[in-house]
N, C-alpha and C positions, 0 to 999 in steps of 0.2 A: 015339414022341412027339418032336416037333421041339424041339431045344434052342435057345432064343432068347437064352440068357445069354452074356455075353462073359467073357473071362478076367479082366477088371477087376472085373466084378460078382462072379464066383466068388471072387476074391481078397478083396474086401470082406466077403463072407459068411464066408470062412474066418477073417478077422481078428476080425469081430464075434463069432464062435463062441468065441473065446478069452476073452471078457469073462466075469466072474463072473455066474452065473445064466442065461447064454445057451448053449444047445447049438446044433448045426447047424440044427435045424428052427426054433428061435426066432430065430436069426440070419437065416435066409432070410426069415422073415416080416417081421422088422424092416427088412431091406434093401429088400424089395419095397415096404413102406410108405414108406420114405424116398424111393424112386424115384418113387412115385406123387405124393408131396408135395414134389417136388424144390425148387420155389421157396420153399415155406413152411418146410421142414425140412432137406433135404439140403444145399443150398447154404449156409445160415447155420451149420449144424452143421459142415460142412467148414471154413468160415472160422474158426469159433470154435476148432475142434481145432487148426488151424494156428497160431492166436495162442497158445493154451495151450502147444503144443509148443515154441514159440519163447521163451516168457516164464516158464514154470513153473520153480520151483526150491525146494529145501528151505531152510528157515530155518537159518542157520548156528548159531543159539543153541539152538533147541528141537527142530528137525526137522519143524515144521509145513510145509505146502505153501502157497506163495503166489507172488507175482511179484516180491518184493523179497528182498534178502539176509537181512533181519531182518523177521519177520512183524509185523503190526499188534498182536498180543497181546503180544509181547515189547517192542514199542516203546511200549506204553501204560503210562505211569508210575503210573496209578491201580491197575494190576494188580500192581505191585511191593509186595505186602502180606506177603511172607514165606512164602506158601503156594505149593508147587510140586507139581503133580499129574502123576504119572508114568503114562503110558499106553503100550500096545503099539504102536499104529499111529495114523496120522493120522485114520482113520475113527472111532477111539475118541475122539480129541480133538474131532472135529466132533460126535459124539454128546453129549459133555459140554457143548459150547457150545449145542447145541439145547435142552438142559435149562435153560440160563440160570441155574444156581444156583452155579456156581463162579466166583469173581472174581479168582483168582490167575493164575499162569502155569503153563505145561505143559512136560513133557519127554517127547518121543516116543522110545521105545526102538528102534523099527524091527523088532520081533518079540519072541520069547521064547527063553530058553535051551532047548536041546533036544539031549540026548546022541544021540538017534536020528538027527537031521539034522546032527550035528556043528556046532551053533551054540553058541559060547561067549561069554563076556562081551565079548571084544574085537570080536566080530562085530556087537554091538549098541552102543547109545550109553550103556552103563553107565559106562565110564571118564569120559565127558563129564559124566554126571550127578554123579558123585563130585566132579569139578572144579567144577561149578556150585554145589553145596552149600557147598564150601569158599570159593568166590570171591564168591558173591552173599549177600545178607542173607536166607538161607532159614532159617526157624525150624520149618517143618513140611513133611514130604514125605508126600504122600498117594499110596499105591500103588493106583491104579485099574486093576489088571490083570484080565484075564478070569479067571473062576473055573474054569479048566481046570488039568490037572496041570502043564503047562508054565508057565502063568501063575503058579500058586502057587509053583512051584520058583523062578521068576525073582524073585518077591516076597521069598522067604526069602533068596535070594542078596543082593539089594539091601539088605535089612534087616541082614544080616551086615556088609556094607560100610559102612553108615551108622550103626550102633548107637553111641550115645554122642556123635554129632556133631549130631544134629537129632532133633526129635520125629517119630516114624514112625507113620502111621495107614494103615488100608486101608478100602476100601468094605465095608460090612456088609450088613445085611438089604436085600432087594430084588434082589440079583444072584444068580440061581439057579446051583447047581453045574453046570458045563458051559455056562453062558450066556456070551454075548459082548455087549459094550456096544453095538456097532453095531446089534444087533437089538432092544434094549430101548426101551421108550417113555420119554418125558421124566419122567413121574411116578415110574417105577421108579428111574431114575437119580437123581432128586432125593432120594427116600427113602434110597437107599443112601449118597449123599454125606453127608446129614445124620446118619446113624447110623454113620459110620465109627468105628473103634475102634483102640486102641493095638495095636501088634504086639509 
């Protein structure tokens, strides 16, 4: 069979295959589709990716991803209501925002504690969280961590660090054991947030 692909196309396929949910075969199909729809998809996608690569940054306050040093959520004075929702990753923050039920601010940890992977508190934004609780007018910290062993270990560690300083709650019903926020529907997230409980 004649190989009509170039090294640039193979390189693009290899890079696409590194994306979550895409393997080599899916990446190859996606790249072929992009090439067929070059004007409609490939060129605008390449330009958009270049723009994002040049402008994307983490919010210095909460860890959200945006194009400014401080994200719009942190800049919104209406959201300075004393509630701080702690999530593992930006995708979890975005899932909470899709549910449109939380009107406070967020804190993105950047992962969870994991002895197996040698991830400790200093590798995450836990010290920054403790500083924020002390410096900002926070009266409730909502631990919206995934219902995994590492997520619950992280929640207990944070609770130990903040006990006596602030009201601590966690998501309750609606989040299944082993579940991850990014895969839940808005109704499930909404129910879990409304039914949060004291830790």
